[in-house]
DSSP file (Angstrom, degrees, kcal/mol; ACC not computed):
  #  RESIDUE AA STRUCTURE BP1 BP2  ACC     N-H-->O    O-->H-N    N-H-->O    O-->H-N    TCO  KAPPA ALPHA  PHI   PSI    X-CA   Y-CA   Z-CA
    1    1 A M              0   0    0      0, 0.0     2,-0.2     0, 0.0     0, 0.0   0.000 360.0 360.0 360.0 136.4  -28.7   26.7   47.7
    2    2 A E        -     0   0    0      1,-0.1     2,-0.1     0, 0.0     0, 0.0  -0.559 360.0-115.1 -76.6 137.6  -27.6   26.4   51.3
    3    3 A A        -     0   0    0     -2,-0.2     2,-0.4     1,-0.1    -1,-0.1  -0.428  31.1-114.3 -70.3 142.2  -24.7   24.0   52.0
    4    4 A E        -     0   0    0     -2,-0.1     2,-0.4     1,-0.0    -1,-0.1  -0.628  29.4-149.3 -79.9 131.8  -25.7   21.0   54.2
    5    5 A R        -     0   0    0     -2,-0.4     2,-0.6     2,-0.0    -1,-0.0  -0.832   1.3-146.4-102.9 139.8  -24.0   20.9   57.6
    6    6 A K        -     0   0    0     -2,-0.4     2,-0.4     2,-0.0    -2,-0.0  -0.935  14.5-143.4-107.2 126.2  -23.1   17.7   59.4
    7    7 A Q        -     0   0    0     -2,-0.6     2,-0.4     2,-0.0    -2,-0.0  -0.734  15.9-171.7 -91.3 131.9  -23.4   18.0   63.2
    8    8 A I        -     0   0    0     -2,-0.4     2,-0.6     2,-0.0    -2,-0.0  -0.989  12.3-148.5-122.1 128.6  -20.8   16.1   65.2
    9    9 A I        +     0   0    0     -2,-0.4    -2,-0.0     0, 0.0     0, 0.0  -0.888  23.1 178.0-103.1 125.5  -21.2   15.8   69.0
   10   10 A L        -     0   0    0     -2,-0.6     2,-0.1     1,-0.0    -2,-0.0  -0.859  36.1 -95.4-123.4 155.7  -17.9   15.6   70.8
   11   11 A P    >>  -     0   0    0      0, 0.0     4,-2.1     0, 0.0     3,-0.9  -0.399  39.5-116.1 -64.8 146.8  -16.9   15.4   74.5
   12   12 A M  H 3> S+     0   0    0      1,-0.3     4,-3.0     2,-0.2     5,-0.2   0.844 114.0  58.0 -56.6 -37.3  -16.2   18.9   76.0
   13   13 A E  H 3> S+     0   0    0      1,-0.2     4,-1.8     2,-0.2    -1,-0.3   0.872 108.1  46.6 -65.8 -34.4  -12.5   18.0   76.7
   14   14 A E  H <> S+     0   0    0     -3,-0.9     4,-2.6     2,-0.2    -1,-0.2   0.896 110.8  51.6 -71.7 -39.1  -12.0   17.3   73.0
   15   15 A I  H  X S+     0   0    0     -4,-2.1     4,-3.0     1,-0.2     5,-0.2   0.951 109.9  49.6 -59.3 -49.1  -13.7   20.5   72.0
   16   16 A L  H  X S+     0   0    0     -4,-3.0     4,-2.5     1,-0.2    -1,-0.2   0.886 110.8  50.7 -61.8 -36.5  -11.5   22.5   74.3
   17   17 A G  H  X S+     0   0    0     -4,-1.8     4,-2.2     2,-0.2    -1,-0.2   0.937 112.4  45.3 -62.1 -47.7   -8.4   20.8   72.9
   18   18 A Q  H  X S+     0   0    0     -4,-2.6     4,-2.4     1,-0.2    -2,-0.2   0.884 113.3  50.5 -65.3 -37.3   -9.4   21.5   69.3
   19   19 A M  H  X S+     0   0    0     -4,-3.0     4,-2.5     2,-0.2    -2,-0.2   0.938 110.3  49.3 -68.2 -44.9  -10.3   25.1   70.2
   20   20 A A  H  X S+     0   0    0     -4,-2.5     4,-2.8    -5,-0.2    -2,-0.2   0.902 111.9  49.5 -60.1 -40.4   -6.9   25.6   72.0
   21   21 A Q  H  X S+     0   0    0     -4,-2.2     4,-1.2     2,-0.2    -1,-0.2   0.927 111.7  47.9 -66.4 -41.9   -5.1   24.2   68.9
   22   22 A A  H  <>S+     0   0    0     -4,-2.4     5,-3.2     2,-0.2     3,-0.2   0.914 113.3  47.7 -63.7 -42.2   -7.0   26.5   66.6
   23   23 A F  H ><5S+     0   0    0     -4,-2.5     3,-2.0     1,-0.2    -2,-0.2   0.912 108.0  55.3 -66.6 -43.5   -6.4   29.5   68.7
   24   24 A D  H 3<5S+     0   0    0     -4,-2.8    -1,-0.2     1,-0.3    -2,-0.2   0.785 107.8  50.6 -59.6 -25.8   -2.6   28.7   69.0
   25   25 A Q  T 3<5S-     0   0    0     -4,-1.2    -1,-0.3    -3,-0.2    -2,-0.2   0.278 123.7-106.0 -93.4   9.9   -2.5   28.7   65.2
   26   26 A G  T < 5S+     0   0    0     -3,-2.0    -3,-0.2     1,-0.2    -2,-0.1   0.641  83.3 116.9  78.4  14.1   -4.2   32.1   65.0
   27   27 A G      < -     0   0    0     -5,-3.2    26,-0.5    -6,-0.2     2,-0.2  -0.092  57.7-116.5-101.1-162.3   -7.5   30.6   63.8
   28   28 A S  E     -A   52   0A   0     24,-0.1     2,-0.4    -3,-0.1    24,-0.2  -0.784  13.8-134.8-132.4 171.3  -11.0   30.4   65.1
   29   29 A Y  E     -A   51   0A   0     22,-2.4    22,-3.8    -2,-0.2     2,-0.4  -0.999  12.5-143.7-138.6 137.9  -13.4   27.6   66.2
   30   30 A C  E     -A   50   0A   0     -2,-0.4     2,-0.4    20,-0.3    20,-0.2  -0.818  17.7-179.3-103.2 133.1  -17.1   27.2   65.3
   31   31 A L  E     -A   49   0A   0     18,-2.6    18,-2.9    -2,-0.4     2,-0.4  -0.987  26.3-126.4-129.0 142.4  -19.7   25.9   67.7
   32   32 A V  E     -A   48   0A   0     -2,-0.4    16,-0.3    16,-0.2     2,-0.1  -0.746  36.9-110.9 -81.8 134.6  -23.4   25.2   67.2
   33   33 A V        +     0   0    0     14,-2.5    12,-3.0    -2,-0.4    14,-0.1  -0.417  42.9 167.7 -65.0 134.6  -25.5   26.9   69.8
   34   34 A T        +     0   0    0     10,-0.2    -1,-0.2    -2,-0.1     2,-0.1   0.653  49.9  68.0-121.7 -26.9  -27.1   24.4   72.1
   35   35 A G  S    S-     0   0    0      8,-0.1     3,-0.2     1,-0.1    10,-0.0  -0.374  70.2-132.8 -93.8 175.5  -28.5   26.4   75.1
   36   36 A R  S >  S+     0   0    0      1,-0.1     3,-1.5    -2,-0.1     6,-0.1   0.319  77.6 101.4-106.9   3.4  -31.3   28.8   75.3
   37   37 A S  T 3  S+     0   0    0      1,-0.3    -1,-0.1     3,-0.1    38,-0.0   0.779  85.9  48.1 -64.6 -24.0  -29.6   31.6   77.3
   38   38 A M  T >> S+     0   0    0     -3,-0.2     4,-1.7     4,-0.2     3,-1.0   0.367  94.0 161.3 -97.3   2.1  -29.1   33.7   74.1
   39   39 A S  T <4  +     0   0    0     -3,-1.5     4,-0.1     1,-0.3    -3,-0.0  -0.431  52.4  20.5 -67.3 142.9  -32.6   33.3   72.8
   40   40 A P  T 34 S+     0   0    0      0, 0.0    -1,-0.3     0, 0.0     3,-0.1  -0.990 127.1  49.6 -95.1   3.3  -34.3   34.8   70.8
   41   41 A T  T <4 S+     0   0    0     -3,-1.0     2,-0.5     1,-0.2    -2,-0.2   0.941 123.4  26.6 -66.3 -45.4  -31.2   36.2   69.2
   42   42 A L  S  < S-     0   0    0     -4,-1.7    -1,-0.2    -6,-0.1    -4,-0.2  -0.981  79.1-155.8-119.5 126.8  -29.4   32.9   68.9
   43   43 A K    >>  -     0   0    0     -2,-0.5     4,-2.3    -3,-0.1     3,-1.2  -0.844  25.0-107.7-106.4 137.3  -31.5   29.7   68.7
   44   44 A P  T 34 S+     0   0    0      0, 0.0   -10,-0.2     0, 0.0     4,-0.1  -0.351 101.5   9.0 -63.5 137.4  -30.2   26.3   69.7
   45   45 A G  T 34 S+     0   0    0    -12,-3.0   -11,-0.1     2,-0.3     3,-0.0   0.152 125.4  64.5  80.6 -19.4  -29.5   23.9   66.8
   46   46 A R  T <4 S+     0   0    0     -3,-1.2     2,-0.2   -13,-0.1    -1,-0.1   0.818  93.4  54.9 -99.3 -42.7  -30.1   26.7   64.3
   47   47 A D     <  -     0   0    0     -4,-2.3   -14,-2.5   -14,-0.1     2,-0.3  -0.590  59.2-160.4-101.1 155.9  -27.3   29.2   64.9
   48   48 A M  E     -A   32   0A   0    -16,-0.3     2,-0.4    -2,-0.2   -16,-0.2  -0.972   5.3-152.0-132.9 146.6  -23.5   28.8   65.0
   49   49 A V  E     -A   31   0A   0    -18,-2.9   -18,-2.6    -2,-0.3     2,-0.6  -0.904   9.6-142.1-117.3 149.1  -20.8   31.1   66.6
   50   50 A R  E     -A   30   0A   0     -2,-0.4     2,-0.3   -20,-0.2   -20,-0.3  -0.952  23.0-156.0-108.3 114.0  -17.2   31.5   65.5
   51   51 A L  E     -A   29   0A   0    -22,-3.8   -22,-2.4    -2,-0.6     2,-0.3  -0.664   9.0-168.4 -93.2 143.0  -15.0   31.9   68.5
   52   52 A V  E     -A   28   0A   0     -2,-0.3   -24,-0.1   -24,-0.2   -29,-0.1  -0.892  37.0 -83.3-126.0 162.1  -11.6   33.6   68.5
   53   53 A S        -     0   0    0    -26,-0.5   -33,-0.0    -2,-0.3    -1,-0.0  -0.350  26.5-147.6 -62.9 135.2   -8.9   33.7   71.1
   54   54 A P    >   +     0   0    0      0, 0.0     3,-2.4     0, 0.0    -1,-0.1   0.658  61.2 119.9 -78.0 -13.3   -9.4   36.3   73.8
   55   55 A R  T 3  S+     0   0    0      1,-0.3     3,-0.1     3,-0.0    -2,-0.0  -0.259  84.3   7.5 -56.3 129.1   -5.6   36.8   74.2
   56   56 A G  T 3  S+     0   0    0      1,-0.3     2,-0.4     0, 0.0    -1,-0.3   0.603 107.9 113.9  79.1   8.9   -4.6   40.3   73.4
   57   57 A R    <   -     0   0    0     -3,-2.4     2,-0.6     0, 0.0    -1,-0.3  -0.890  59.7-139.0-117.5 147.3   -8.2   41.5   73.2
   58   58 A K        -     0   0    0     -2,-0.4     2,-0.1    -3,-0.1    -3,-0.0  -0.905  25.6-124.1 -99.6 123.6  -10.2   43.8   75.4
   59   59 A L        -     0   0    0     -2,-0.6     2,-0.3    27,-0.2     6,-0.0  -0.418  30.3-166.9 -66.4 143.1  -13.7   42.8   76.2
   60   60 A R    >   -     0   0    0     -2,-0.1     3,-2.1    22,-0.0    19,-0.3  -0.895  34.0 -85.5-127.1 157.7  -16.3   45.4   75.3
   61   61 A R  T 3  S+     0   0    0     -2,-0.3    19,-0.2     1,-0.3     3,-0.1  -0.389 118.2  29.4 -57.0 132.9  -19.9   45.7   76.1
   62   62 A G  T 3  S+     0   0    0     17,-3.0    -1,-0.3     1,-0.4    18,-0.1   0.153  87.9 130.6 100.1 -20.8  -21.9   43.6   73.6
   63   63 A D    <   -     0   0    0     -3,-2.1    16,-2.9    15,-0.1     2,-0.4  -0.340  58.0-124.5 -64.4 147.5  -19.1   41.0   73.0
   64   64 A L  E     -B   78   0B   0     14,-0.2     2,-0.4    -3,-0.1    14,-0.2  -0.808  28.2-163.7 -90.1 134.6  -20.1   37.3   73.2
   65   65 A V  E     -B   77   0B   0     12,-3.3    12,-2.5    -2,-0.4     2,-0.6  -0.982  17.2-153.8-124.6 132.5  -18.0   35.3   75.6
   66   66 A F  E     +B   76   0B   0     -2,-0.4     2,-0.3    10,-0.2    10,-0.2  -0.923  37.8 162.8 -97.5 115.2  -17.6   31.5   75.9
   67   67 A A  E     -B   75   0B   0      8,-2.7     8,-2.6    -2,-0.6     2,-0.4  -0.903  41.1-109.7-138.8 159.7  -16.7   30.9   79.6
   68   68 A R  E     -B   74   0B   0     -2,-0.3     6,-0.3     6,-0.2     2,-0.1  -0.757  35.6-127.6 -86.6 134.4  -16.5   28.2   82.3
   69   69 A R    >   -     0   0    0      4,-2.4     3,-1.7    -2,-0.4    -1,-0.0  -0.476  17.4-118.4 -75.9 151.0  -19.0   28.5   85.0
   70   70 A R  T 3  S+     0   0    0      1,-0.3    -1,-0.1    -2,-0.1     3,-0.1   0.912 118.3  49.2 -54.9 -40.7  -17.9   28.4   88.7
   71   71 A Q  T 3  S-     0   0    0      1,-0.3    -1,-0.3    -3,-0.0     2,-0.2   0.490 126.7 -97.2 -77.2  -3.5  -20.0   25.2   89.1
   72   72 A G  S <  S+     0   0    0     -3,-1.7    -1,-0.3     1,-0.3    -3,-0.1  -0.420  83.6  80.4 103.7 171.8  -18.5   23.6   86.0
   73   73 A G  S    S-     0   0    0     -2,-0.2    -4,-2.4    -3,-0.1     2,-0.3  -0.083  71.7 -94.3  77.9 175.3  -19.9   23.5   82.6
   74   74 A F  E     -B   68   0B   0     -6,-0.3     2,-0.3     2,-0.0    -6,-0.2  -0.854  29.1-168.1-128.5 161.5  -19.7   26.3   80.0
   75   75 A M  E     -B   67   0B   0     -8,-2.6    -8,-2.7    -2,-0.3     2,-0.5  -0.994  17.3-142.9-148.3 152.2  -21.8   29.1   78.8
   76   76 A L  E     +B   66   0B   0     -2,-0.3     2,-0.3   -10,-0.2   -10,-0.2  -0.978  39.7 155.7-113.9 121.7  -22.0   31.6   75.9
   77   77 A H  E     -B   65   0B   0    -12,-2.5   -12,-3.3    -2,-0.5     2,-0.3  -0.953  41.2-106.1-144.1 163.1  -23.2   35.0   77.0
   78   78 A R  E     -B   64   0B   0     12,-0.3     2,-0.5    -2,-0.3   -14,-0.2  -0.700  33.3-117.1 -90.2 141.6  -23.1   38.7   76.1
   79   79 A V        +     0   0    0    -16,-2.9   -17,-3.0    -2,-0.3    11,-0.2  -0.658  34.7 175.5 -70.6 120.7  -20.9   41.2   78.1
   80   80 A V        +     0   0    0      9,-2.8     2,-0.3    -2,-0.5    10,-0.2   0.676  64.2  10.8-103.0 -21.8  -23.4   43.6   79.6
   81   81 A K  E     -C   89   0C   0      8,-1.4     8,-3.1   -21,-0.1     2,-0.3  -0.976  64.6-134.1-156.9 141.5  -21.0   45.7   81.7
   82   82 A R  E     -C   88   0C   0     -2,-0.3     6,-0.3     6,-0.2     5,-0.1  -0.752  23.7-141.9 -92.2 143.2  -17.2   46.2   82.0
   83   83 A L    >   -     0   0    0      4,-2.5     3,-2.0    -2,-0.3    -2,-0.0  -0.785  22.0-113.8-105.3 149.9  -15.7   46.3   85.6
   84   84 A P  T 3  S+     0   0    0      0, 0.0    -1,-0.1     0, 0.0    -2,-0.0   0.803 113.1  56.0 -51.7 -39.1  -12.9   48.7   86.7
   85   85 A G  T 3  S-     0   0    0      1,-0.1     3,-0.1    -3,-0.0    -3,-0.0   0.423 127.3 -92.9 -79.3   2.2  -10.4   45.8   87.3
   86   86 A G  S <  S+     0   0    0     -3,-2.0   -27,-0.2     1,-0.3    -1,-0.1   0.359  90.2 119.3 103.0  -4.6  -10.8   44.4   83.8
   87   87 A G        -     0   0    0     -5,-0.1    -4,-2.5     1,-0.0     2,-0.3  -0.132  49.4-141.4 -78.8-173.8  -13.6   41.9   84.5
   88   88 A A  E     -C   82   0C   0     -6,-0.3     2,-0.5    -3,-0.1    -6,-0.2  -0.991  11.8-124.5-150.3 153.2  -17.0   41.9   83.0
   89   89 A V  E      C   81   0C   0     -8,-3.1    -9,-2.8    -2,-0.3    -8,-1.4  -0.888 360.0 360.0 -96.8 127.3  -20.6   41.3   84.0
   90   90 A L              0   0    0     -2,-0.5   -12,-0.3   -11,-0.2    -1,-0.1   0.411 360.0 360.0-103.2 360.0  -22.2   38.6   81.7
């Protein structure tokens, strides 16, 4: 039998604080997918991702990244290409 999940909606600043605390303690943070940018692989409201700190990790093609957009807001996207200076194309 599948365990029942309770969804809690929090302000982004609170989520970021909890995420930072989890990462500082060497842990991870789970988020329910809400957007459609990763469809059909990840569906909003159905799928969840477990995020880990990027510190000390090298991004690789295919990795999922939770990032702040230049215009504000956040996105979860896949790395499609690595750049020579260490950046990535999402």
